[in-house]
C-alpha positions in Angstrom: 238.9 117.8 -0.2 241.0 121.0 0.0 241.9 120.2 3.6 243.0 116.7 2.6 245.3 118.2 -0.1 246.8 120.6 2.4 247.5 117.8 4.8 249.2 115.8 2.0 251.3 118.7 0.9 252.3 119.5 4.5 253.2 115.8 5.1 255.4 115.8 2.0 257.3 118.9 3.2 257.8 117.4 6.6 258.9 114.0 5.2 261.4 115.5 2.8 263.8 116.9 5.3 263.6 113.7 7.4 264.4 111.7 4.3 267.4 113.9 3.4 268.6 113.7 7.0 268.5 110.0 6.8 270.7 110.0 3.7 273.3 112.4 5.0 273.6 111.8 8.8 275.8 108.8 8.7 278.7 108.9 6.2 279.2 105.2 6.3 275.7 104.3 5.1 276.5 105.0 1.5 280.3 104.5 1.4 280.1 101.0 0.0 277.7 101.9 -2.9 279.4 101.1 -6.3 278.7 104.7 -7.4 280.9 105.9 -4.5 283.4 103.1 -4.3 284.4 102.7 -7.9 286.6 105.2 -9.7 284.8 108.1 -11.5 287.2 110.1 -13.8 286.8 113.7 -14.8 286.9 112.7 -18.4 286.3 112.2 -21.3 283.4 114.7 -21.7 283.0 118.3 -20.4 281.5 117.2 -17.1 283.7 117.2 -14.0 282.4 114.8 -11.3 281.8 115.6 -7.7 284.0 112.6 -6.9 287.1 113.6 -4.8 290.3 111.7 -4.4 290.7 110.6 -0.7 293.5 111.9 1.5 296.8 110.1 0.8 295.8 108.9 -2.7 296.5 110.2 -6.2 294.6 109.7 -9.4 295.6 110.2 -13.1 292.9 110.7 -15.8 294.5 110.6 -19.2 293.4 110.2 -22.8 293.7 111.2 -26.5 291.0 112.6 -28.8 290.9 113.3 -32.5 288.5 116.3 -33.1 287.3 119.0 -35.3 288.1 122.3 -33.5 285.6 125.1 -33.3 286.4 127.9 -35.8 287.0 130.4 -32.9 289.9 128.4 -31.5 292.2 129.0 -34.5 293.5 125.4 -34.3 292.7 124.7 -37.9 291.1 121.5 -39.3 291.2 118.1 -37.6 293.6 117.9 -34.7 294.8 115.4 -32.1 294.8 116.4 -28.4 296.3 114.4 -25.6 296.0 115.4 -22.0 296.2 114.2 -18.4 295.0 115.5 -15.0 296.9 114.6 -11.8 294.5 114.6 -8.8 295.9 114.6 -5.3 293.8 114.1 -2.1 294.5 116.7 0.6 293.2 117.2 4.1 289.8 118.9 4.9 288.2 117.3 1.8 290.3 119.2 -0.8 291.6 117.9 -4.0 294.5 119.5 -5.8 294.5 119.3 -9.6 297.1 119.8 -12.3 295.9 119.5 -16.0 298.4 119.4 -18.9 297.3 119.2 -22.5 299.4 118.5 -25.6 298.1 119.5 -29.0 299.9 117.4 -31.5 301.7 119.6 -34.1 300.6 119.6 -37.7 302.3 120.6 -41.0 299.1 122.3 -42.2 298.9 126.1 -42.2 296.2 128.4 -41.1 293.8 129.5 -43.8 295.3 132.3 -45.8 293.5 135.6 -45.2 293.6 138.6 -47.5 293.7 142.4 -47.2 292.2 145.0 -49.6 294.7 147.4 -51.2 293.9 151.0 -52.2 292.9 149.7 -55.7 290.3 147.3 -54.1 292.4 144.3 -55.0 292.7 141.5 -52.5 296.3 140.5 -51.7 296.8 137.2 -49.9 298.6 137.5 -46.6 301.3 134.9 -45.7 299.9 131.8 -44.1 300.8 131.2 -40.5 301.7 127.9 -38.8 299.0 126.4 -36.6 299.7 126.2 -32.8 300.9 123.0 -31.4 302.9 121.5 -28.5 302.4 121.7 -24.8 299.4 123.9 -23.9 299.3 126.2 -20.9 299.1 124.3 -17.5 295.8 124.5 -15.5 296.0 124.4 -11.7 292.9 123.9 -9.7 291.2 122.6 -6.6 288.0 120.9 -5.6 286.3 121.8 -2.3 283.6 119.7 -0.7 280.5 121.9 -0.1 278.2 119.1 1.2 278.1 118.5 4.9 278.8 114.8 4.7 281.2 113.0 2.2 279.8 110.1 0.2 276.2 111.2 0.6 273.7 110.4 -2.2 273.5 114.1 -3.1 276.8 116.0 -3.4 277.8 119.6 -4.0 281.4 120.5 -4.8 283.1 123.8 -5.8 285.9 123.9 -8.3 288.3 126.7 -8.9 290.9 126.8 -11.7 293.6 129.0 -13.1 295.2 128.5 -16.5 298.8 129.8 -16.6 300.7 131.6 -19.3 303.3 128.9 -20.0 303.2 126.4 -22.8 304.5 126.4 -26.4 305.2 129.8 -27.9 303.0 129.0 -30.9 299.9 129.6 -28.8 299.2 133.3 -29.2 297.9 135.9 -26.7 298.4 133.9 -23.6 296.9 135.4 -20.4 295.9 134.1 -17.0 292.5 132.5 -17.3 290.5 132.1 -14.0 287.5 129.8 -13.9 285.0 128.3 -11.4 282.4 125.6 -11.5 279.5 124.4 -9.3 279.4 120.6 -9.4 276.3 118.7 -8.4 275.6 115.0 -8.4 272.7 112.8 -7.4 273.1 109.0 -7.0 270.3 106.9 -8.5 270.0 103.6 -6.8 273.3 102.0 -6.0 275.1 102.2 -9.4 273.7 105.1 -11.5 274.3 108.8 -11.1 273.4 112.2 -12.6 276.1 114.8 -12.7 275.6 118.5 -13.6 278.1 121.4 -13.9 277.6 125.2 -14.2 280.8 127.1 -14.8 282.4 130.3 -16.0 285.8 131.1 -17.4 287.4 134.4 -18.5 290.7 135.6 -20.0 292.3 138.0 -17.6 291.3 139.6 -14.3 289.9 142.9 -15.5 286.3 143.8 -15.0 285.9 144.2 -18.8 287.1 140.6 -19.3 284.0 139.3 -17.6 281.9 140.5 -20.6 284.0 138.2 -22.9 283.9 135.2 -20.5 282.5 131.8 -21.5 279.8 130.0 -19.6 279.4 126.2 -19.5 276.5 124.0 -18.6 276.5 120.2 -18.6 274.3 117.3 -17.6 275.6 113.7 -17.6 274.3 110.2 -16.8 276.5 107.2 -16.1 275.9 103.6 -14.9 276.6 99.9 -15.5 275.8 97.8 -18.6 276.6 94.5 -17.1 279.7 92.9 -15.5 282.5 95.4 -15.4 281.2 97.4 -18.4 279.3 100.7 -18.2 278.3 103.7 -20.2 278.3 107.5 -19.9 276.4 110.2 -21.8 276.3 113.9 -21.5 274.9 117.0 -23.1 276.5 120.4 -22.8 276.5 123.9 -24.1 278.8 126.9 -24.0 277.8 130.5 -24.5 278.9 134.1 -24.1 276.9 137.2 -23.5 276.7 138.3 -27.1 277.0 134.9 -28.9 274.7 131.9 -29.7 274.6 128.7 -27.7 277.1 126.1 -28.8 275.6 122.8 -27.7 276.9 119.3 -28.1 276.9 115.7 -26.7 279.4 113.1 -25.7 278.8 109.4 -25.2 280.9 106.3 -24.7 281.5 103.0 -22.9 284.0 101.9 -20.3 285.6 98.8 -18.9 286.6 98.7 -15.2 288.7 95.5 -14.5 289.4 96.8 -11.0 287.6 99.4 -8.7 290.5 101.8 -9.1 291.2 101.3 -12.9 289.0 102.2 -15.9 289.5 102.3 -19.7 287.1 104.1 -22.0 286.1 104.7 -25.6 284.2 107.9 -26.5 282.7 110.0 -29.3 281.2 113.5 -29.4 279.5 115.9 -31.7 278.7 119.6 -31.7 275.3 120.7 -33.0 276.1 124.1 -34.4 278.9 125.8 -36.3 280.0 127.5 -33.1 280.6 124.2 -31.4 283.3 121.6 -31.7 282.8 119.1 -34.5 283.0 115.3 -34.4 285.5 113.8 -31.9 286.6 110.3 -31.1 289.0 109.1 -28.5 290.1 106.8 -25.8 291.6 107.0 -22.3 292.2 105.5 -18.9 292.0 106.4 -15.2 293.9 104.9 -12.3 294.0 105.7 -8.6 296.9 104.7 -6.3 297.4 103.3 -3.8 294.4 100.9 -3.6 
């Protein structure tokens, strides 16, 4: 019986590479699958897809969300954030990305803090205006790490750099480098799993890495019927000396054309360190057809 088990295990190991080779040898075998052919935006959740804009095409992913910021952001209570990512297909399976956010200004002031005087009396400090306006621009690029485009399994590398521009109300602006490993697995012809593992830090010093933020995500998307579909993700962020800040995002989308998609979404953080309730809507379009 043990010999039979060894033969079965050996057969599985031999069959697995052959199966993967069959999936990745010919790039045209999977090119017409709906999961590959239809537009897959890098929004509205935290997950960025392995989907890359083809050479000679551009894609815009845009939307608006109303959300409860995490306390560490200093953005105050409920805020509205609009943003858009311009994605441009370049040669050698590279995608250039420009992401611009706009945090809608608010008349509310930051929570008043206090200082203790020599007589142990707390004296309120003047309240400060909350940041708002155009946020620092993020420039990035995707690089295909898989050997064959449009394969059922894909691996993509993403590098980003947030600049020091933007509205003056955003304090302590520094260059913020970041990187992610993007992995996807097509399920059948229409469903897909996407996963991200990333890291971002403020500044380029070695000491800045200790204060960097890690991100992990896992998302599922697929059809509901007709031109409607769903997406759902779970995510968490963390730092070396802080607790996990998990959350989830879910929503539905309508795709009237393969290169056009509209969505409605909602999200919720699960701890005090995470972002609170969020609701939003957006669209994605790729040109030319």
